[in-house]
C-alpha positions in Angstrom: 65.3 183.9 46.9 68.8 182.9 48.0 68.5 185.1 51.1 65.2 183.5 51.9 66.8 180.0 51.9 69.5 181.2 54.3 66.8 182.6 56.6 64.9 179.3 56.6 68.1 177.4 57.4 68.9 179.8 60.2 65.5 179.1 61.9 65.9 175.4 61.4 69.2 175.6 63.2 67.7 177.5 66.1 64.9 175.0 66.5 66.8 171.7 66.2 70.4 172.4 67.4 70.9 171.4 71.1 70.9 174.3 73.5 73.5 173.9 76.2 72.8 177.2 77.8 69.8 176.2 79.8 68.2 178.6 82.2 67.9 177.7 85.9 64.3 176.8 85.5 65.1 174.4 82.7 68.0 172.6 84.4 66.9 172.8 88.0 65.7 169.5 89.3 64.5 170.8 92.6 61.2 169.6 94.0 58.4 172.2 94.7 55.6 170.4 96.5 52.5 172.1 97.8 50.2 169.6 99.5 46.8 169.8 97.7 44.7 167.4 99.7 42.1 168.9 102.0 43.3 168.9 105.6 42.4 165.6 107.2 39.8 165.3 110.0 42.5 163.9 112.3 44.8 166.8 111.6 42.0 169.3 112.4 41.2 167.4 115.6 44.9 167.3 116.6 45.2 171.0 116.0 42.1 171.9 118.2 43.2 169.5 121.0 46.7 170.8 121.2 45.6 174.4 121.2 43.0 173.9 123.9 44.7 171.3 126.2 48.4 171.4 125.6 50.2 172.7 128.7 51.6 176.2 128.3 55.1 176.3 127.1 57.5 176.8 130.0 60.7 177.4 128.1 61.4 180.8 129.5 60.7 179.5 133.1 63.2 176.6 132.5 65.9 179.0 131.3 65.4 181.3 134.3 66.1 178.4 136.6 69.6 178.3 135.3 70.2 174.7 136.4 67.5 173.1 134.4 68.5 169.8 132.6 66.5 167.6 130.3 67.2 163.9 130.0 66.7 162.0 126.8 63.6 159.9 126.7 64.4 156.2 126.9 64.8 154.3 123.6 61.5 152.4 123.1 61.8 148.8 124.3 60.6 147.3 121.0 63.7 148.9 119.3 66.0 146.4 121.0 64.0 143.5 119.4 63.8 145.1 116.0 67.1 147.0 115.5 70.7 146.9 116.5 71.4 149.5 119.1 74.9 150.7 119.8 76.0 153.5 122.2 79.3 155.4 122.2 80.5 158.4 124.0 81.7 161.6 122.4 82.8 164.4 124.7 81.2 162.5 127.6 77.8 162.6 125.8 75.9 159.5 124.6 75.5 158.9 120.9 73.0 156.2 119.8 73.4 154.2 116.6 70.2 152.5 115.4 70.4 150.2 112.5 68.2 147.5 111.0 68.8 143.8 111.5 69.5 141.9 108.3 69.8 143.8 105.0 70.8 147.5 105.3 72.1 150.2 103.1 75.4 152.0 103.5 73.8 155.3 104.3 74.0 156.9 107.7 71.7 159.6 108.8 72.9 162.0 111.5 69.7 163.0 113.1 69.5 166.1 115.4 66.4 166.2 117.5 64.4 169.4 118.2 63.3 170.8 121.5 64.1 174.6 121.4 67.8 173.7 122.4 66.3 173.2 125.9 64.4 170.0 125.8 65.8 166.6 125.0 64.5 163.9 122.6 61.0 162.6 123.4 59.2 159.4 122.5 57.4 160.6 119.3 60.8 161.5 117.9 62.2 158.1 118.7 59.2 156.4 117.1 59.6 158.4 113.9 63.3 157.5 113.8 62.2 153.9 114.1 59.9 154.4 111.1 62.7 155.8 109.0 65.1 153.0 109.9 62.4 150.4 109.2 61.5 151.9 105.8 64.9 153.0 104.5 67.1 150.3 106.0 69.6 153.0 106.9 71.5 153.6 110.1 70.5 156.6 112.2 73.0 158.3 114.5 71.2 160.2 117.3 73.4 162.3 119.6 72.4 163.5 123.0 74.0 166.9 122.3 74.5 169.6 125.0 71.5 171.8 125.7 71.0 175.2 127.2 70.9 176.7 129.9 73.8 174.5 131.1 75.5 174.7 127.7 75.5 176.9 124.7 75.9 176.3 120.9 79.7 176.3 121.4 79.5 173.1 123.5 77.1 171.5 121.0 79.3 172.1 118.1 82.4 170.9 119.9 80.6 167.6 120.4 79.0 167.4 116.9 82.4 168.3 115.2 84.0 165.4 117.0 81.1 163.1 116.3 81.2 163.9 112.5 84.9 163.4 112.2 84.6 160.1 114.0 81.8 159.1 111.6 84.0 160.1 108.6 86.5 157.5 109.7 83.9 154.7 109.1 81.6 156.2 106.5 82.4 158.2 103.3 80.8 161.6 103.3 78.7 160.7 100.2 76.9 158.1 102.4 76.2 160.6 105.3 72.9 162.7 105.5 72.1 165.4 107.9 68.5 165.5 109.3 66.9 167.6 112.0 63.5 168.8 113.2 62.8 172.2 114.7 65.8 173.4 116.6 67.6 170.3 115.4 66.9 171.4 111.8 68.5 174.8 112.4 71.5 173.0 114.1 71.9 170.6 111.1 72.0 173.6 108.7 74.5 175.5 110.9 76.7 172.4 111.1 76.7 172.1 107.3 77.6 175.8 107.0 80.4 175.4 109.5 81.8 172.4 107.7 81.7 174.3 104.4 83.6 177.2 105.9 86.2 174.9 107.5 86.6 172.6 104.4 85.3 169.5 106.1 83.9 166.9 103.7 80.2 167.6 103.5 77.3 165.2 103.8 75.4 164.3 100.6 72.2 166.1 101.6 70.1 167.7 104.4 66.5 167.1 105.3 65.1 169.8 107.6 61.6 169.3 109.2 60.0 172.6 110.5 63.5 174.0 111.0 64.2 176.9 113.4 66.4 179.1 111.2 66.4 182.3 113.2 66.3 182.1 117.0 65.3 185.8 117.3 61.9 185.1 115.7 62.1 188.7 114.5 60.5 188.2 111.1 57.4 190.5 111.1 55.3 187.9 109.2 55.4 185.7 112.3 52.8 187.9 114.0 50.0 186.9 111.6 51.0 183.2 111.4 51.2 183.0 115.2 47.4 183.6 115.4 46.9 180.2 113.6 49.7 178.3 115.3 48.2 175.8 117.9 51.5 174.9 119.4 54.0 177.8 119.6 54.1 181.4 120.8 57.1 183.5 120.0 57.2 185.1 123.5 57.8 181.7 125.1 61.2 181.4 123.4 62.4 185.0 124.1 65.3 183.8 126.3 66.6 181.0 124.0 68.6 183.3 121.8 70.3 184.8 124.8 71.3 181.5 126.4 72.0 179.5 123.3 74.2 182.3 121.8 76.7 182.0 124.7 79.6 184.3 124.1 78.4 185.1 120.6 75.3 187.0 119.4 71.9 185.7 118.1 72.7 186.8 114.6 75.8 184.5 114.4 75.0 182.0 111.7 75.9 179.1 114.1 72.9 180.3 116.2 70.7 181.6 113.4 71.8 179.8 110.2 69.5 181.9 108.0 72.4 184.4 108.2 75.0 181.9 107.1 76.5 181.0 103.7 74.2 179.5 101.2 76.7 178.5 98.5 78.6 175.3 98.6 76.2 173.4 100.8 74.7 169.9 100.3 71.3 169.7 98.7 68.6 170.9 101.1 65.0 169.7 101.5 62.7 171.7 103.8 59.3 170.5 105.1 57.2 173.3 106.5 53.5 173.9 107.5 51.8 177.2 107.0 50.4 177.2 110.6 53.8 177.2 112.2 55.5 180.4 113.5 58.7 179.1 111.8 57.0 179.0 108.4 57.9 182.6 107.4 61.6 182.1 107.9 61.4 178.8 105.9 59.8 180.9 103.1 62.5 183.6 103.5 65.2 181.0 103.3 63.8 179.5 100.2 63.6 182.9 98.6 67.3 183.6 99.5 68.3 180.4 97.9 66.3 181.0 94.8 67.7 184.5 94.4 71.2 183.0 94.2 69.9 180.3 91.8 70.8 177.6 94.3 68.8 174.4 94.1 66.5 173.6 97.1 63.6 171.1 97.6 60.6 172.7 99.2 57.6 170.9 100.7 54.8 173.0 102.0 51.8 171.7 103.9 48.9 174.2 104.1 47.3 174.5 107.6 49.9 172.1 109.1 51.3 172.9 112.5 54.9 172.7 113.9 56.6 169.3 113.3 53.3 167.7 112.2 55.4 164.8 110.8 55.7 163.4 114.3 52.0 163.2 114.7 51.9 159.9 112.9 48.2 159.0 113.1 47.4 161.9 110.7 47.4 161.5 106.9 49.7 164.4 106.3 52.4 162.9 108.5 52.2 159.6 106.5 52.6 161.5 103.2 55.6 163.5 104.5 57.3 160.4 105.9 57.1 158.7 102.5 58.5 161.8 100.8 61.4 161.9 103.4 62.2 158.2 102.9 62.3 158.7 99.1 64.8 161.6 99.6 67.0 159.5 101.9 67.2 156.7 99.4 68.0 158.9 96.4 
């Protein structure tokens, strides 16, 4: 009978004593979001229209020219009425600071635009930056970073390193966020990895929208996804890895950050659509992080195309924008 009492006490202790040795699944606060809503009519229409009528991508042709340059789209005129706009020069390149008039937070978002490392920022990207500034009351820092074929990733990082150190003089790292879309998403991740390796104070978090994580586009799963992608074809970006790599190789993590270090980085949030040729590498990156028990926020939108977030009339864009704003304000 005495032994039975000890056994009962043992089970009570197991049930009610606090357990500090939580598993990753119990302690991990990461977000796993799969958009459940049926694809909106506007998204379907946008996908069909872009597939049928969007001009064929001319990235390879631009790179073969050698002297191709892409100028940044002008800041929308209404920005100057609504926001404070400041411009400074870093390494002889423009950097735009966009902040709300009136009440604002201390947070600064370093936003790196996409464009396959060839094309500069365009109006839809500016407009979404405006939405983020309006909704979060944060300051967005938008650099006109060097693009290929005139420049390579070495030139881009020389500018971004200088810009980040300049920003650290004014803003503590805990109030800095990195954000990028497409190629800019890959560049943001590579910048964080470089800072980690060099011991530079890291930003508080990263938000990557349809990021280009491997410029080689060699993931075999891309072949099937490409059939559904209304915007991108892998062959149109065949020369980017060669030009953007410069004196390095495409597998260098500064060019293809999927090959870079995963530990010791700021919290990462990835937004990806399943009808985007970059989707397989986003999945692969998530798996690599999970295998190392590293926290990552993952937002997946079934049937969404590349950078759908910037197609603001569609419902899926509005949902993602709200999610991104919530992350920024954490």
